[in-house]
Every structure is written in structure tokens, then in C-alpha cells.
LOTORVO-889264 format. One line per field, with one value per residue (C-alpha): residue in one letter; x, y, z. Coordinates in Angstrom, 1 decimal, decimal comma, always signed. Layout:
type <- [A_...]
east <- [X_...]
north <- [Y_...]
up <- [Z_...]
This chain:
type <- [M_K_I_P_V_I_I_F_V_F_L_T_Q_S_V_I_V_Q_A_Q_H_V_F_N_S_L_H_D_V_W_E_Y_S_L_S_N_N_P_E_N_T_I_Y_Q_L_R_I_E_Q_A_E_Q_D_K_K_T_A_T_S_Y_L_Y_P_K_A_A_V_S_F_S_G_Q_R_S_I_D_I_P_E_T_P_V_P_G_E_L_I_G_K_P_G_E_T_V_Y_M_K_F_G_Q_N_Y_S_F_N_S_G_I_S_L_S_K_T_L_L_D_W_Q_A_M_A_Q_S_K_I_A_K_L_N_V_S_L_T_E_A_Q_K_D_Y_F_E_Q_T_L_K_E_Q_V_A_Q_V_Y_Y_A_A_L_T_A_K_K_A_V_K_I_G_E_R_D_F_E_I_A_D_S_I_C_L_L_S_K_E_R_F_E_Q_G_L_I_D_A_L_V_F_N_Q_A_K_I_N_K_N_S_V_F_E_K_L_E_R_N_K_L_Y_Q_S_Q_C_I_Y_N_L_K_L_F_L_G_I_A_A_S_D_S_L_I_L_T_E_D_N_L_I_F_D_E_Q_N_T_L_D_Y_K_Q_L_T_S_E_K_Y_I_K_I_Y_S_L_Q_S_E_I_S_G_T_E_T_K_K_A_L_A_R_F_T_P_K_I_D_I_A_Y_Y_Y_G_T_S_Q_Y_Q_D_D_F_A_L_S_F_K_S_S_D_W_K_P_N_S_Y_L_G_L_S_L_S_I_P_V_F_T_G_F_S_N_K_I_Q_Y_N_S_A_K_I_S_R_T_I_M_Q_K_K_L_Q_D_E_T_R_K_S_A_I_N_D_S_I_L_L_N_N_Y_F_S_S_A_K_L_I_Q_V_A_T_E_T_Y_K_I_S_G_N_S_V_E_L_A_A_K_K_Y_A_Q_G_L_I_N_L_D_E_Y_L_K_I_F_D_D_Y_L_T_V_E_N_Q_Y_F_N_S_L_S_D_Y_L_I_N_K_A_T_I_D_A_R_K_K]
east <- [+81,3_+84,7_+83,3_+81,6_+84,8_+86,9_+84,6_+84,6_+88,4_+88,7_+86,2_+88,0_+91,3_+89,9_+88,6_+91,9_+94,1_+95,8_+97,3_+101,1_+103,3_+107,0_+109,4_+113,0_+114,2_+113,4_+112,6_+109,9_+108,3_+108,4_+106,7_+104,0_+103,3_+103,1_+100,5_+98,5_+98,7_+95,1_+96,2_+98,2_+95,1_+93,2_+95,8_+95,4_+91,6_+92,3_+94,4_+91,5_+89,1_+91,4_+91,5_+87,7_+87,7_+90,1_+87,8_+85,0_+87,1_+87,9_+84,3_+84,0_+86,0_+83,1_+79,7_+76,6_+73,3_+69,8_+66,4_+63,6_+59,8_+57,7_+54,1_+52,7_+49,2_+48,9_+46,4_+46,3_+47,6_+49,3_+47,7_+49,9_+49,2_+48,9_+47,8_+44,1_+44,6_+45,0_+41,4_+39,7_+40,1_+42,6_+44,2_+43,6_+45,7_+44,1_+45,2_+45,0_+45,9_+48,2_+48,7_+46,7_+46,2_+48,3_+51,7_+54,0_+57,7_+59,9_+63,5_+67,1_+69,8_+73,5_+75,9_+79,7_+82,0_+84,4_+86,4_+86,4_+89,7_+88,3_+87,4_+90,8_+92,5_+90,3_+91,2_+94,9_+94,3_+92,6_+95,5_+97,9_+95,7_+96,3_+100,1_+99,7_+97,8_+100,4_+103,2_+101,3_+101,1_+104,8_+105,7_+103,4_+105,1_+108,5_+107,4_+105,8_+109,0_+110,9_+108,5_+108,4_+112,2_+112,6_+110,0_+111,5_+115,0_+113,7_+112,0_+115,2_+117,2_+114,7_+114,8_+118,6_+118,4_+116,0_+118,3_+121,3_+119,3_+118,3_+122,0_+122,8_+120,1_+121,6_+124,9_+123,4_+121,4_+124,5_+126,4_+123,6_+123,5_+127,3_+127,0_+124,4_+126,6_+129,6_+127,6_+126,2_+129,8_+130,9_+133,3_+131,7_+129,8_+126,2_+127,2_+128,5_+125,6_+123,1_+124,9_+124,6_+120,8_+120,4_+122,3_+120,0_+116,9_+118,2_+119,0_+115,5_+113,8_+115,8_+114,9_+111,2_+111,3_+113,1_+110,4_+107,7_+109,4_+109,8_+106,0_+105,2_+107,4_+105,7_+102,2_+103,3_+104,7_+101,3_+99,7_+101,8_+101,4_+97,7_+97,9_+95,3_+96,4_+95,7_+97,9_+101,4_+104,3_+107,8_+111,0_+113,7_+116,5_+119,1_+122,0_+122,4_+126,2_+127,6_+129,3_+132,1_+132,3_+128,6_+129,1_+126,6_+126,7_+125,4_+124,2_+121,7_+119,8_+116,8_+115,5_+112,7_+109,5_+107,4_+109,3_+107,6_+104,2_+105,1_+106,3_+103,0_+101,0_+103,0_+102,2_+98,5_+98,4_+99,9_+97,2_+94,6_+95,8_+95,4_+91,9_+91,0_+92,4_+90,3_+87,2_+87,9_+88,0_+85,1_+83,3_+82,1_+79,4_+77,7_+74,3_+72,1_+68,5_+66,4_+62,8_+59,1_+56,3_+52,5_+49,8_+46,2_+43,2_+42,6_+44,6_+44,5_+48,1_+48,3_+50,8_+50,2_+53,3_+51,4_+50,5_+54,1_+55,9_+59,7_+61,5_+65,3_+68,0_+71,8_+73,1_+76,4_+76,8_+79,6_+79,6_+82,0_+82,1_+82,0_+81,3_+80,8_+81,0_+84,8_+84,5_+86,7_+89,4_+89,3_+89,5_+92,4_+94,3_+93,6_+94,9_+98,1_+98,7_+98,1_+100,6_+103,2_+102,6_+103,1_+106,3_+107,6_+106,7_+108,4_+111,6_+111,5_+110,8_+113,6_+116,0_+114,8_+115,1_+118,8_+119,5_+117,7_+119,6_+122,9_+121,8_+120,7_+124,0_+126,0_+124,0_+124,4_+128,2_+128,5_+126,3_+128,2_+131,5_+129,9_+128,4_+131,7_+133,4_+130,5_+130,5_+134,2_+133,9_+130,9_+132,8_+135,8_+133,5_+131,9_+135,3_+136,1_+133,1_+134,1_+137,6_+136,4_+134,2_+137,2_+139,4_+136,8_+136,4_+140,2_+140,2_+142,3_+139,8_+137,1_+133,4_+133,4_+135,8_+133,6_+130,6_+132,4_+133,4_+129,8_+128,4_+130,8_+129,7_+126,0_+126,8_+128,7_+125,8_+123,4_+125,6_+125,9_+122,2_+121,7_+124,4_+122,9_+119,4_+120,7_+122,5_+119,5_+117,2_+119,4_+119,9_+116,2_+115,6_+118,3_+117,3_+113,7_+115,1_+117,4_+116,6]
north <- [+47,0_+47,3_+49,1_+52,0_+52,4_+52,5_+55,1_+57,2_+57,2_+58,1_+61,0_+62,2_+62,2_+64,0_+66,8_+67,4_+67,1_+70,5_+71,8_+71,7_+74,3_+73,6_+76,2_+75,5_+79,0_+82,7_+82,6_+79,9_+82,1_+85,1_+83,3_+82,0_+85,3_+87,2_+84,7_+84,3_+87,5_+88,9_+92,5_+91,7_+90,1_+93,3_+95,3_+93,0_+93,6_+97,4_+97,1_+95,3_+98,0_+100,8_+99,0_+99,1_+102,8_+103,4_+101,7_+103,9_+107,1_+106,2_+105,4_+109,0_+107,8_+105,6_+106,8_+106,4_+105,1_+105,2_+104,0_+106,3_+106,4_+109,3_+110,3_+113,8_+115,2_+118,9_+120,4_+123,7_+123,9_+127,3_+129,7_+131,0_+134,3_+133,8_+136,1_+136,1_+135,6_+131,9_+131,5_+134,2_+137,2_+139,4_+142,2_+140,5_+138,6_+135,3_+133,2_+129,5_+126,3_+123,8_+120,3_+117,6_+116,9_+113,7_+113,2_+110,1_+109,9_+106,9_+106,6_+106,0_+108,6_+108,4_+110,9_+111,3_+113,6_+115,2_+117,3_+117,2_+118,2_+117,5_+113,9_+113,4_+114,6_+112,4_+109,4_+110,1_+110,4_+107,0_+105,4_+107,0_+105,7_+102,1_+102,7_+104,3_+101,3_+98,9_+101,0_+100,9_+97,1_+96,9_+99,0_+96,9_+93,7_+95,2_+96,2_+92,8_+91,0_+93,1_+92,4_+88,7_+88,5_+90,2_+87,9_+84,9_+85,7_+86,5_+83,1_+81,3_+83,3_+82,5_+78,8_+78,9_+80,7_+78,1_+75,3_+77,0_+77,9_+74,3_+73,4_+76,3_+75,2_+71,7_+73,2_+75,6_+72,7_+70,5_+73,3_+73,8_+70,1_+70,1_+73,2_+71,6_+68,5_+70,7_+72,9_+69,8_+68,6_+71,9_+72,5_+75,8_+78,5_+79,6_+82,5_+80,2_+77,9_+80,8_+82,1_+78,7_+78,7_+82,2_+81,3_+78,3_+80,4_+83,2_+80,7_+79,1_+82,5_+83,4_+80,0_+80,6_+84,1_+82,8_+80,1_+82,7_+85,0_+82,1_+81,4_+85,0_+85,1_+82,0_+83,6_+86,9_+85,0_+83,3_+86,7_+87,7_+84,4_+84,3_+81,0_+79,9_+80,0_+76,3_+75,4_+74,0_+76,2_+74,5_+76,4_+73,9_+76,4_+76,2_+78,2_+81,7_+81,8_+85,1_+84,5_+87,0_+86,1_+87,0_+90,8_+93,3_+94,2_+97,7_+96,8_+94,3_+97,0_+98,8_+102,2_+102,6_+101,8_+104,4_+107,1_+105,9_+106,4_+110,1_+110,4_+109,2_+111,3_+114,3_+113,4_+112,9_+116,3_+117,8_+116,2_+117,4_+120,9_+120,4_+119,1_+122,2_+124,4_+122,4_+123,9_+127,0_+125,1_+124,4_+121,1_+119,8_+117,0_+115,7_+113,9_+112,1_+111,2_+109,0_+108,4_+108,8_+110,8_+110,3_+112,8_+111,9_+113,8_+111,3_+108,7_+106,2_+105,1_+103,5_+100,8_+101,3_+102,3_+104,8_+106,8_+107,3_+110,1_+110,3_+112,7_+112,9_+115,4_+115,9_+118,3_+119,8_+121,5_+123,7_+124,9_+127,5_+128,4_+132,2_+132,9_+130,3_+132,5_+132,3_+128,6_+127,4_+129,9_+129,0_+125,3_+125,8_+127,8_+125,1_+122,4_+124,4_+124,6_+120,8_+120,2_+122,3_+120,5_+117,1_+118,2_+119,4_+116,1_+114,2_+116,2_+115,8_+112,1_+111,5_+113,4_+111,4_+108,1_+108,8_+109,6_+106,5_+104,4_+105,7_+105,0_+101,5_+100,7_+102,1_+100,1_+97,0_+97,2_+98,1_+95,3_+92,9_+93,8_+93,5_+90,1_+88,9_+89,9_+88,7_+85,3_+84,8_+86,0_+83,7_+80,7_+81,5_+82,0_+78,6_+76,9_+78,6_+77,1_+73,6_+74,1_+75,4_+72,3_+70,0_+72,0_+71,9_+68,2_+67,8_+70,1_+72,7_+75,5_+75,9_+76,2_+80,0_+80,4_+78,0_+80,0_+83,2_+81,8_+80,6_+84,0_+85,7_+83,2_+84,1_+87,8_+87,1_+85,0_+87,9_+90,2_+87,7_+87,4_+91,1_+91,6_+88,8_+90,4_+93,8_+92,2_+90,2_+93,1_+95,1_+92,1_+91,5_+95,1_+94,8_+91,3_+92,6_+95,3_+93,1_+92,8]
up <- [+113,4_+111,6_+108,5_+110,5_+112,6_+109,5_+107,9_+111,1_+111,3_+107,6_+108,0_+111,2_+109,4_+106,4_+108,6_+110,4_+107,3_+106,7_+103,5_+103,6_+101,8_+101,4_+100,2_+99,4_+98,6_+98,7_+95,0_+95,6_+98,3_+96,0_+93,1_+95,4_+97,1_+93,7_+92,5_+95,7_+97,7_+97,9_+97,6_+94,4_+93,0_+93,6_+91,8_+88,8_+88,9_+89,0_+85,9_+84,1_+85,4_+84,0_+80,7_+80,6_+81,5_+78,6_+76,2_+77,5_+77,0_+73,4_+72,5_+71,1_+68,1_+66,9_+65,5_+67,6_+66,3_+67,9_+66,8_+67,9_+67,9_+69,2_+69,3_+69,9_+70,5_+69,8_+72,2_+70,3_+66,8_+66,3_+63,7_+60,9_+59,1_+55,3_+52,5_+51,9_+48,2_+49,0_+50,1_+47,9_+50,3_+48,5_+50,5_+53,8_+56,2_+57,3_+60,2_+59,5_+61,3_+59,6_+60,8_+62,6_+66,2_+66,3_+64,8_+64,9_+64,0_+63,6_+62,3_+62,9_+63,8_+63,3_+64,9_+64,9_+66,7_+64,3_+66,7_+70,5_+72,2_+75,6_+74,7_+73,1_+76,3_+78,4_+76,2_+76,8_+80,5_+80,5_+78,7_+81,2_+84,1_+82,8_+82,9_+86,3_+87,7_+86,3_+87,9_+91,2_+90,9_+90,1_+93,1_+95,3_+94,1_+94,8_+98,3_+98,8_+97,8_+100,2_+103,1_+102,2_+102,1_+105,4_+107,1_+105,3_+106,5_+110,0_+110,1_+109,1_+111,6_+114,4_+113,3_+113,6_+116,9_+118,3_+117,2_+118,8_+121,9_+122,5_+122,5_+124,7_+127,2_+127,3_+128,2_+130,8_+132,2_+132,5_+134,1_+136,6_+137,5_+138,0_+140,1_+142,2_+142,8_+143,6_+145,9_+147,8_+148,1_+149,5_+146,6_+145,5_+147,3_+146,8_+144,6_+141,9_+142,2_+142,0_+138,9_+137,2_+137,9_+136,7_+133,5_+132,9_+133,4_+131,2_+128,4_+128,8_+128,6_+125,5_+123,9_+124,5_+123,1_+120,0_+119,6_+119,9_+117,4_+115,0_+115,3_+114,7_+111,6_+110,2_+110,7_+109,2_+106,2_+105,9_+105,7_+102,8_+101,0_+101,4_+103,3_+105,9_+109,5_+109,9_+106,9_+107,5_+106,3_+106,0_+105,1_+104,1_+103,5_+106,3_+105,0_+106,4_+106,4_+105,0_+101,7_+101,2_+97,5_+97,0_+97,0_+95,6_+91,9_+91,3_+87,8_+89,3_+91,1_+89,7_+90,8_+93,2_+91,3_+93,1_+91,1_+88,0_+89,8_+90,4_+86,8_+85,4_+87,8_+86,6_+83,0_+83,8_+85,5_+82,3_+80,2_+82,7_+82,0_+78,3_+78,9_+80,9_+78,1_+75,6_+77,2_+75,2_+71,9_+69,5_+69,2_+65,9_+65,5_+62,4_+62,6_+60,0_+60,6_+58,4_+59,3_+58,5_+59,9_+60,1_+61,0_+62,1_+63,4_+66,1_+68,0_+65,2_+64,4_+61,0_+60,0_+56,2_+54,4_+52,4_+55,5_+56,5_+54,8_+54,6_+56,9_+56,7_+57,3_+57,6_+60,2_+61,2_+64,6_+65,8_+69,4_+70,6_+74,3_+74,6_+78,3_+81,1_+84,1_+84,2_+85,3_+82,4_+83,2_+86,9_+86,2_+83,8_+86,5_+89,0_+86,6_+86,1_+89,8_+90,2_+87,4_+89,2_+92,4_+90,8_+89,1_+92,4_+94,0_+91,3_+91,7_+95,5_+95,4_+92,9_+95,2_+98,2_+96,3_+95,4_+99,1_+100,3_+97,8_+99,2_+102,7_+101,8_+100,1_+103,0_+105,5_+103,4_+103,1_+106,7_+107,9_+105,6_+107,3_+110,7_+110,1_+108,7_+112,0_+114,1_+112,5_+113,1_+116,7_+117,2_+116,0_+118,2_+121,2_+120,5_+120,4_+123,6_+125,3_+124,0_+125,3_+128,6_+129,0_+128,4_+130,7_+133,4_+133,0_+133,4_+136,4_+134,8_+135,4_+138,1_+137,6_+138,0_+135,1_+133,0_+133,7_+132,8_+129,4_+128,8_+129,7_+127,2_+124,6_+125,2_+124,8_+121,5_+120,3_+120,9_+119,0_+116,2_+115,7_+115,9_+113,2_+111,1_+111,4_+110,3_+107,3_+106,2_+106,4_+104,0_+101,8_+101,6_+100,4_+97,8_+96,6_+96,0_+93,7_+91,6_+87,9]
């Protein structure tokens, strides 16, 4: 009986074992997200697809070869007028049929485009599309890092808030118990006792909201990391103290990567204009055919080499569009308008990016100052609660005063976490754009 039980326990444990992911820093989270985020993987596949499209667009540079075989049955062989002298009827025009009812052709053809401005423009567009797809991937990764950093810092903030909230609840619970004892002894009135119970409930509700927020942050982080919902995610970093020495270096920042997207789109639109203009240009092709032909009176294909006669030619074609119903001109005008639109968008987005950068830096420096003050106030308020507890135990202050100091501490704590959240959001955006 022991062996089946052991096997059952082993199988049960193997089913419930979950993958565990431990991250020690934001850099570790970034590295994992860039490698495992499903959307980022799709962007990589799009780059590979664009590379294949580029190879297709440049195929015009290479010659093309084709092997062909054809058979034809002439239902009516056309009559050709010839001088009657050929058949002994001088001075007359005689109509004669030349050829046989069945003909067969077999050979190989080689062709090469010597000049095709449209194909050249399309090839350049395909190359630019590769760069555009790479730029889109770079911008997605920048946005992904920003979102991951924000959720990461939010999770750490929530973790810290839960830890502090549990300590706050212990204090609020002890105050409530003391209030109950004092109320039963008739030392305080019902108003003070009720305030103590309200404080306890408020701290409990705040703690539960922080726990829920922490859980939501973890699940959101799993979404970005490509981790299954059942997997365990552990963040070991526990240092969210503002470092006054760690100030922002402007040289570490890079510009918004979406500007490069608009720049490439503008360049593509310019090439599209050249492609539309190329519709007015000539196209030159050269072709060579080497084959053999066979003619029969009936459907009797022969495989004897003597029955196949050589048939080869070298051709050069030049096509010049003269009139296409104004479609080429209309398409060229449309391409010029598209180019103007993309140039305007590039200028506007560049202007907006500069403004957004200024807003970001202002918010960062302002939030850095506020969190510095909020941290100092929070520490002072925490010390005040400890002093109030000691003074209350010594009978130097009453319970009402103790509750008032604890209420002020909770207000300061809320302000501290709000300031910390604002600072970390701006910090996450800047960290994602560092070189």
C-alpha cells in the first residue's frame, strides 16, 4: 500500500507545482519582459516578414528563366498570296497554305530588366519598411519598459503600504482595545470610544484596499512579462527611499522613439512620390529564347532530334507610357499630398515631443522635491505617534489626544504614498528612456 500512496502524493504534488519567477531589480524585470512579452515577439516576426518583402522587391535585379513546352493545332491554316511564277502560272496571284496542322515548341527563355524606375523605388520603399518596422519595435520596447517600470514600482509601493498598513492596524487595534477598557471603566465617553472604533475600521479598509491593489499590480505585471496567471511572481527589492544624490542627468535621456517612426514614414512618402513619378518613365527589358520547333500533319509528336528544328531569338523591348487616362498624373498628385501630410505630421510630433519632454522633466523635479519633503514629514509623524504612545502610557496625555496624533499620522501617510507614487511614475518614464 505504501508504494501506490507515495506515487499518488508525488503525482498530486507535480500537478500543483507552479513556476516561480523571482526578480531582484527593475533591470531583471525589463530583460525578462523584452524577451518574453508576446507582443514584442510579434514585432520581431514583423521585422522578419519585412526582410522577406525586401528580398521580393529586389528580385527585379536578377534575371528570370523559364522552361516552356507548347503544342498547337491549326484548325484553318491561313492562305498567303504568292506570285504564280512559283508554280508555273506566270502573271497570276496564287493563294497557298504554308505550314502543317500541328506544331510543337520547346525551349528555355531568359529575361532581364535593364531599366525600371518603379521597381527601383519599390525596392527602396521595402528597405525603408524594414527600418520602419524596427523603429516601431524600438518604440514598443520603450513603451513596454515604461509600463513595466510603472507597474513594478506600483507593486513595490503597494507592498510597502501593506507592510506599513499591517503595523498601523496593530496600533489602531490596540488603541481600540484601550478605548474599550477606558470606556467600560467610565474614564472616557462614547465619542472617544466610537472614534477609536472608526479609526480601526478605516485602517482595516485601507489595508484591504492596499492588498487588493498589490494583487492587481502583480497580475498586471504578469501580463507584461508573459507569465501565466498561476505562476508565482516574487519581487525582492525593498528599497523605495528617495535618494537625493541620485539626480537626473540630462545626457542619459534619449528622445522619444516614435519621432523616428514619423521620420521614416515621411521618407517613405517621399519615395512613394518618386515611384508615382516613375510611371512616366520608360521601361527596358531584354529577352533571349533558345528552343526548337516541330510541325506535323497529325497529332504524332516525335522525339527524334532530327524532327526538331532550332528556333532562337534575342529581343529588346522598350515601353513608354504615353496616355493612361490621366491615372498616372492623378496618382502622382495624390502621392505629393501624402508626402506633405507626413512632413506636417513629423514637424507637429517633433514639436509635441519637445513640449512633452519639458512637462516630464518639470513633473519629475517637482515630484522629487515633494517626495523629499513628504518623506521627512512622514518620518516625523511616525516619531510623533511613538512619542504619543509613550506619553499616553505615562499618563501625560489623554486618549483623545493620542487619537488625534494618530489621525494626523494617517493623513501624512496618505500624502506620503501619493507623493511617492507621483515620483515613481515620472521616474519610470525617464528610466525607460535612459541610454
